[in-house]
C-alpha angles and dihedrals in degrees: 000000000000126000090242095071131243116341117238117233121205126206115248124221090250091056091046093052091047090054091049091046091052092048099037093122092057091047092051091047092052091048092049090049093053093045093050093047091049092048092048093050093047091052094047098047111077118238115255126204126208126205123187132195121186126214127190115216120208117214112189131147114269106258093200099044093038095226110163129206108255118180132352097272096073096076090045091049090046093054091045088052090051090051089052091050091052090051093044125117089238092062091043090052090049089052091051092052095042093050090040091231090148087065094048110111093216092053091046090051092050090049092049092048093048100040105018087235096303124131135015111325094200092052092047093050089045090056090047096051092043089069090075093049124102123178119195125179118210116248098224104029145037093259120120120195116216107199128184125192124200142147088242114068094205092050091049092052093045093049093048090052096043092048088051093050092045090051092050091047091048094050091049090051091049092053 
């Protein structure tokens, strides 16, 4: 034994390839297992489609009221307020009426099964469709992305567009 302690031995490439060659069946079996699990999961999980519509918000002082912009938090608060408006039940109800989802027999059947016909059908459908909605403000601009996710690509695109229009209509009504 040397005074320097035990000497480390490293595996050479030749040794590594000999080990792989000796265990090739195990390596192929592990690879086949991972490929089959990945394929099985991708076939079982339904495809989802995402549609996005972008809206630019405009934050300017009110020329009639004379409110001025004081501080940097006002634009951030304004955009957060706009995000809350897009996610609001009022906008969702407007979407339900604009897309005529309250007249859809499948939606009516789901509402009857879930509530036994009690409560506001438009509000219930609004809550249901809001689950696919995602609203993301941009970090560096006044753009807000309204994203809708669904298993039907046409429905996702329609909902993104109708949510955008309902938001614009709601903000015009609020002003």
